[in-house]
Structures are given as structure tokens and as C-alpha cells.
C-alpha positions, 0 to 999 in steps of 0.5 A: 344838656338832653340828647333832644336839644341835640337833634335840634326839636322845636321847642312849643310852648303853652300861652294859654293863662287859665289854671285851678289849684287845690288844696294846701302845698308845703312851703319848699314849693311856690304859693299857686299864685306863683305856679305856671299856668300849665300846672293843674295841681290837685289836691288828691284823685284817684288817677292824675290820668283819670283826672285828666281824661275826665277834665278835657274840655278844660285842658290844652296841650303842654297842661300837666295834671299834678297831684302828692295824693294818687289813691288809685294809680294805674300801671300798665297791663292794668297792673296797679301803680302804687305811689306812695308819698315821695312818688312824683305824679303827674299826667301831661297832655299832648295834642296833634299826634298821629295815630300812627306814632303811638305805639313808640310814644312811652319810648320817647317818653322815657327819654323825656324823663331820662333827660329831665332828671339828667338835666337837674342831676348832671353827674348822672349824666349816660347812668340811666337806661330805658326798659322796654316799653315803659320803665326808666332804671337806675341801677338796674332798678325801676326808677319811673314807669309811663302809662300813655293814654289816648284820650281823643282821637280825630281821623288823623290826629290824636290827644295822648295823656302821658302818666309818669310815676318818678320815685323821687323820695319816696319810702316803700318800706314805711309805705309798707310795699316790698319788693315784689309789689313796687318792681325792685324800685329805686328812689332818687334819694336813695343815692343822691343826698339832695334831689330836684324840687317837685316844680324842676322836674315837672317843668324839665319833663314837660319840656322834653316831652313837648319836644318828643311830641314834636318829632314824632308829628314830623312824619312824612313820606322819606320819614315814615317814623318821627321816632326813628330819628331817636333810635341810635338814643335809643339803643343806647339806652336800652337796658334790655339789648343782648339780654335773654328774656321772656316775653308775657303775651296773651297768657302765652310766654315767648323766650328768646334774646333781646336784638334791640328795638326798631324804627316803630319801637318794637321789641326784636327778639331773637328766637329759638328758630333764630329768626327776629320776631317784632313785638309791640305789646307785652310784659317782659321778665328777666332772668 
């Protein structure tokens, strides 16, 4: 069972009843009439994040936009996210998040994906890792990527769309994608003969993301950062800890040794001056 529950997080339930289903479903998933009300099943779209932002008025906290045919997915720093058949592509709606907690959300979302996979594949317990700021790794290769985008904001609270691309049964070679294009990716089916169905994966990721949103919302004068409660687990899962790496930031390359993640979700690097420097964004290059 995932670590969020070990922290006694409150699980919030989405109670609205509307849903929208488009397109045909294959025989391995329930008929639309039997699907949970929180799923918006879209036949195709350029990006589930963009679809969720465009249809914000129809969506509520905990809703999930899912498609099997994403034609122009977005990755971090404006890069393209490739979604060939077999990539689980979905966007999750989280409301009422304090704006101060958004920098750490992609890390909390990464833990949510890890816990979801480990719930359904218990023999993988402890095997998945986080690569700051938004990747989930299996055997050092990219299993999932996360893109968090603010969709609306009030002075104190923000709606965020959490886009998740999880390589479930993706055949990258058949899709004509080389190793550079897919960032040394790995798919669940490459290491497991039986992989979870789409619906259980969506339900588990949603379950833990709602918990993550609850924890990040618990900010007060004593605990300034809701992410602080997750630091032990983030550090245990940190794939970059103590590694030499280069950070690309605003056209500059900064090299140093990773010293972990701080309680604001920033990457700590020990540079040549032997001082620790904290970075809230950038693209990590290893090696």
C-alpha cells in the first residue's frame, strides 16, 4: 500500500454525477454506462491538458480526462510528449491548491504515480524512482512523465491540471520513435508479462493525487510547506541524489553534485564553490 496512506491522508471523493463519453471502447474496459462519473473519455484530442483547460467549466475537482489518441502532447519546457498507442494519457483536475505549493506539485504527483503502480504491481515495491522535477524512472529509464499546468487562480487558491503519460504497453520501435525522441523510455509490458488495465491505473493515480492535493493544502504557520511532510519519501526515491549532473537553465549549463530536494521542491546542487544552490526549474542532464 502506498506511503500517502501511511501518513493518514484524508481521501476526498468527487460526488458529482455528470460524465462525457466519446468514441468506441475496446472489449477490455467497461461499457461507458458502467464507468465512474469522474472520467471524461475523449476519442481523440491534441492534448488532454489543453482539453481540460478548454472545458474547465464542465470539470470539477477529481475529474479525469482520458484519451487513447493524443496527437500533440506537451512535455516540460515546451518539448513534445510522444503518445504512441499503449501510453496511458490522462489529465487530472485538482482544485483549491495554494499557489505557494505549486512548485512541489510535480514531485508529489510523481509519488502518486509510483504508489498507483506499486499498488497494482506489489512485487515492484520500492523499485521506482523520481527524477527531479517530473519523471518516474524504472531501472533508470523513463516510465512516466508529468506536466502540471495552472488553469485558473484566485488570490489564495489555484486549479491545476496534472497531465500524466505512463508507458503501459507502448511499442516505441513500431511507432518509429528512436531512443533520443523518447528519452530512454521503458514500458510496463517490457518487464511485466501482465500489466494493469487502464481503468485501475486511472483510479489509483486519481486516488493518490487527491491525497497529494489534500496534503499540499495543509499549510500553516508551523508547517510552511505541505511538501515537507513528503520529504523523507521524496529523498528515498530520489534518482539524482549524490550524482554529478548538469542543469540547463535559461540557456546556461550549470554542473554540480545533486544534494537532494529541499522542502520547497527545489533541486539542491553543490557547485564548484562547494556551496549549496537551490534551483526551482531547469532541465537535468546526467553524465
